[in-house]
PLY file of the C-alpha trace (Angstrom):
ply
format ascii 1.0
element vertex 245
property float x
property float y
property float z
element edge 244
property int vertex1
property int vertex2
end_header
24.57 -10.16 17.58
28.01 -11.64 16.96
30.01 -11.28 13.71
29.38 -15.00 13.04
25.71 -14.49 13.31
25.85 -11.46 10.98
27.58 -13.50 8.28
25.14 -16.42 8.49
21.85 -14.60 7.89
20.59 -12.66 4.82
20.66 -8.87 4.28
16.90 -8.76 4.52
16.98 -10.51 7.90
19.61 -8.16 9.18
17.58 -5.09 8.26
14.41 -6.61 9.63
16.22 -7.09 12.98
17.67 -3.58 13.06
16.52 -1.01 10.50
19.66 1.08 11.10
21.63 -1.58 9.18
20.01 -0.29 5.99
22.27 2.79 6.04
25.35 0.49 6.00
24.03 -1.50 3.08
23.07 1.69 1.25
26.63 3.03 1.70
28.04 -0.03 -0.06
25.15 -0.27 -2.61
24.12 -3.64 -1.37
20.49 -4.43 -2.26
18.66 -5.49 0.90
15.21 -5.34 -0.69
14.91 -6.97 -4.13
18.00 -9.13 -3.59
17.93 -9.29 0.15
17.99 -13.07 0.24
21.73 -13.17 -0.04
24.28 -13.25 2.85
26.75 -10.47 3.30
29.45 -12.58 1.79
27.46 -13.36 -1.30
26.30 -9.77 -1.78
29.79 -8.39 -1.34
31.26 -10.99 -3.72
28.69 -9.94 -6.39
29.88 -6.32 -5.93
33.50 -7.24 -5.80
34.05 -5.66 -2.41
35.56 -6.80 0.90
32.93 -8.00 3.38
35.05 -7.21 6.45
34.42 -3.45 6.63
30.70 -4.00 5.99
30.50 -6.47 8.87
32.52 -4.16 11.10
30.20 -1.23 10.46
27.12 -3.41 11.10
28.58 -4.42 14.48
29.10 -0.68 15.41
25.54 0.06 14.40
24.21 -2.81 16.42
26.10 -1.71 19.54
25.20 2.04 19.13
21.46 1.46 18.54
20.66 -1.31 21.01
19.54 1.12 23.69
17.35 3.07 21.26
15.61 -0.03 20.03
15.08 -1.19 23.66
13.41 2.18 24.35
10.94 1.68 21.53
10.19 -1.85 22.70
9.32 -0.59 26.16
6.72 1.88 25.05
3.03 1.16 25.74
1.50 -0.17 22.45
-1.15 2.55 22.44
1.66 5.17 22.59
3.59 3.40 19.86
0.56 3.47 17.54
0.07 7.17 18.30
3.83 7.78 17.55
3.65 6.00 14.29
0.57 7.95 13.19
1.65 11.43 14.54
5.21 11.14 13.29
5.66 8.72 10.47
2.21 8.81 8.83
2.06 12.60 9.21
5.54 12.97 7.68
4.66 10.74 4.69
1.48 12.76 4.07
3.37 16.01 4.21
6.24 14.99 1.99
4.43 13.02 -0.74
2.92 16.06 -2.48
6.20 17.94 -2.12
8.19 15.17 -3.57
5.76 14.49 -6.32
6.12 18.10 -7.46
9.96 18.06 -7.15
10.54 14.76 -8.90
8.26 15.82 -11.74
10.01 19.17 -12.06
13.55 17.80 -12.21
12.48 15.08 -14.65
10.92 17.75 -16.86
13.89 20.11 -16.72
16.80 17.65 -16.63
15.32 14.46 -18.05
16.95 15.02 -21.47
20.44 14.88 -20.00
19.60 12.58 -17.13
16.94 10.09 -18.25
17.18 8.28 -14.97
15.06 11.12 -13.50
12.11 9.87 -15.64
12.38 6.54 -13.94
12.79 8.08 -10.54
9.56 10.04 -11.09
7.72 6.83 -11.92
9.13 4.93 -8.96
8.25 7.63 -6.48
4.79 7.96 -7.91
4.35 4.18 -7.23
5.60 4.78 -3.63
3.15 7.63 -3.12
0.16 5.56 -4.25
1.18 2.49 -2.26
1.74 4.35 0.97
-1.40 6.51 0.75
-3.65 3.40 0.59
-1.44 1.56 3.03
-1.71 4.12 5.74
-5.44 4.38 5.33
-5.84 0.63 5.81
-3.65 0.79 8.91
-5.58 3.70 10.44
-9.06 2.49 9.52
-8.71 -1.21 10.06
-5.54 -2.62 11.57
-4.74 -0.11 14.27
-8.29 0.10 15.60
-8.31 -3.71 15.91
-5.03 -3.71 17.77
-6.51 -1.12 20.15
-9.53 -3.44 20.53
-7.21 -6.29 21.46
-5.44 -4.06 24.05
-8.81 -3.05 25.54
-9.92 -6.70 25.79
-6.77 -7.55 27.64
-7.09 -4.61 30.01
-10.78 -5.25 30.70
-10.67 -8.98 30.78
-13.20 -9.33 28.00
-13.44 -11.25 24.74
-12.28 -9.46 21.58
-15.04 -11.02 19.45
-14.75 -11.70 15.75
-13.17 -9.60 12.93
-14.01 -9.37 9.30
-10.49 -10.42 8.37
-10.08 -13.41 10.81
-6.73 -13.40 12.52
-4.78 -10.12 12.91
-1.96 -11.93 11.20
-3.87 -11.70 7.87
-3.84 -7.84 7.50
-0.38 -7.81 9.07
0.96 -10.00 6.22
-0.59 -7.59 3.76
0.95 -4.60 5.46
4.40 -6.25 5.55
4.09 -7.03 1.76
3.24 -3.41 1.13
6.16 -2.25 3.23
8.41 -4.40 1.06
6.93 -3.04 -2.15
7.54 0.56 -1.05
11.09 -0.32 0.12
11.83 -1.97 -3.22
10.64 1.12 -5.13
12.81 3.43 -3.05
15.74 1.08 -3.45
15.34 1.56 -7.28
15.35 5.33 -6.67
18.54 5.08 -4.64
20.21 2.89 -7.29
19.12 5.13 -10.23
20.32 8.28 -8.40
23.72 6.64 -7.51
23.01 6.99 -3.87
21.39 10.41 -4.24
24.43 11.92 -5.90
23.65 15.24 -7.57
25.43 15.76 -10.96
27.48 18.88 -11.56
24.73 20.43 -13.63
22.02 19.84 -11.06
20.05 22.82 -10.00
18.86 23.81 -6.50
15.63 21.82 -6.92
17.58 18.88 -8.04
19.67 19.01 -4.85
16.67 19.57 -2.65
14.67 16.70 -4.24
17.52 14.23 -3.74
17.91 15.19 -0.06
14.19 14.92 0.44
14.16 11.49 -1.18
17.02 10.31 1.03
15.30 11.65 4.13
12.09 9.97 3.09
13.77 6.65 2.67
15.42 6.85 6.11
12.13 7.72 7.69
10.41 4.79 6.00
13.14 2.42 7.40
12.30 3.41 10.94
8.54 3.47 10.23
8.71 -0.14 8.97
11.01 -1.22 11.79
8.53 0.00 14.47
5.67 -1.83 12.79
7.24 -5.00 11.49
9.50 -5.73 14.41
7.71 -4.26 17.48
4.04 -3.50 16.96
3.02 -6.40 14.72
4.59 -9.20 16.70
3.05 -7.73 19.86
-0.37 -7.77 18.25
-0.12 -11.36 17.05
1.07 -12.53 20.49
-1.67 -10.55 22.19
-4.43 -12.00 19.98
-3.03 -15.60 20.61
-3.04 -15.00 24.36
-6.58 -13.66 24.34
-7.78 -16.68 22.32
-6.08 -19.07 24.70
-7.59 -17.31 27.74
-11.14 -17.60 26.32
0 1
1 2
2 3
3 4
4 5
5 6
6 7
7 8
8 9
9 10
10 11
11 12
12 13
13 14
14 15
15 16
16 17
17 18
18 19
19 20
20 21
21 22
22 23
23 24
24 25
25 26
26 27
27 28
28 29
29 30
30 31
31 32
32 33
33 34
34 35
35 36
36 37
37 38
38 39
39 40
40 41
41 42
42 43
43 44
44 45
45 46
46 47
47 48
48 49
49 50
50 51
51 52
52 53
53 54
54 55
55 56
56 57
57 58
58 59
59 60
60 61
61 62
62 63
63 64
64 65
65 66
66 67
67 68
68 69
69 70
70 71
71 72
72 73
73 74
74 75
75 76
76 77
77 78
78 79
79 80
80 81
81 82
82 83
83 84
84 85
85 86
86 87
87 88
88 89
89 90
90 91
91 92
92 93
93 94
94 95
95 96
96 97
97 98
98 99
99 100
100 101
101 102
102 103
103 104
104 105
105 106
106 107
107 108
108 109
109 110
110 111
111 112
112 113
113 114
114 115
115 116
116 117
117 118
118 119
119 120
120 121
121 122
122 123
123 124
124 125
125 126
126 127
127 128
128 129
129 130
130 131
131 132
132 133
133 134
134 135
135 136
136 137
137 138
138 139
139 140
140 141
141 142
142 143
143 144
144 145
145 146
146 147
147 148
148 149
149 150
150 151
151 152
152 153
153 154
154 155
155 156
156 157
157 158
158 159
159 160
160 161
161 162
162 163
163 164
164 165
165 166
166 167
167 168
168 169
169 170
170 171
171 172
172 173
173 174
174 175
175 176
176 177
177 178
178 179
179 180
180 181
181 182
182 183
183 184
184 185
185 186
186 187
187 188
188 189
189 190
190 191
191 192
192 193
193 194
194 195
195 196
196 197
197 198
198 199
199 200
200 201
201 202
202 203
203 204
204 205
205 206
206 207
207 208
208 209
209 210
210 211
211 212
212 213
213 214
214 215
215 216
216 217
217 218
218 219
219 220
220 221
221 222
222 223
223 224
224 225
225 226
226 227
227 228
228 229
229 230
230 231
231 232
232 233
233 234
234 235
235 236
236 237
237 238
238 239
239 240
240 241
241 242
242 243
243 244
C-alpha cells in the first residue's frame, strides 16, 4: 500500500486490511473503532498532531508484516480454524477469569483515587460476556458449517441447506460482535491512558494493565485472521459451490 492510499482510506479500513496497524493508532491515541470512519488526516487534525510520522510508521508496519500475513493466507482453511480455536479461543478462555478477578480487585482497592478503574471493570465485563457467547457460536455453528463447505468442495458433493441461509449471515453477526468487543477494549485503553500505571499503582495494578494490553493485542490478530482471511474464504467457497451445483 502506498502513502497516498493510506491517506485516502479510513482508520477502520486500514486496521481491517492489516491488524498490526492498530498498534500505531494506539500509540498516537487515534480511535480506529468507535471513530474509525475518519481518514488519518482528519483523525490527526482532531488530536492536533502531525499526520506524517503516523503515516511513516504505518508504511513500516506494512512492509515488515507483509510476509507474515502472506503466510497466514497460505494456510489450509481447516488448519486456520484449528489455529484460531487452539490459540486465540483458548487464550481468551484462559485470560477472561484472570482479568475479571484483577480488574475487580484494582477497582475495589484503588477505585476511590482512580475512578476510571470502575469503568474499566464494567467495560471488560462486557467484553468477557460478548466473547464467551461469540466463541461458542463460532465453534458450534459457523466453524462446523465452514468445514462442511470444505468437505463438499473436496468430495464434489452438494453442501445442502443451513438454518441460517447464506454463510454471510452469521459472518455479519460475528463481525459486528468483533467490533463491539474492539470498541469496549478501546474504551479501556482510553480510560487507562494507554495502560499507563500511576505512581501509586500496586503490583496487581501493573499486572492487570499488562494483561489487558496483551489481551487487546491478541484480539486484534484474532479478528484479523477471521475477518480478513477465513470469512472471505468461506463466502467465496459457498458462492463457488452454489454456482457449481
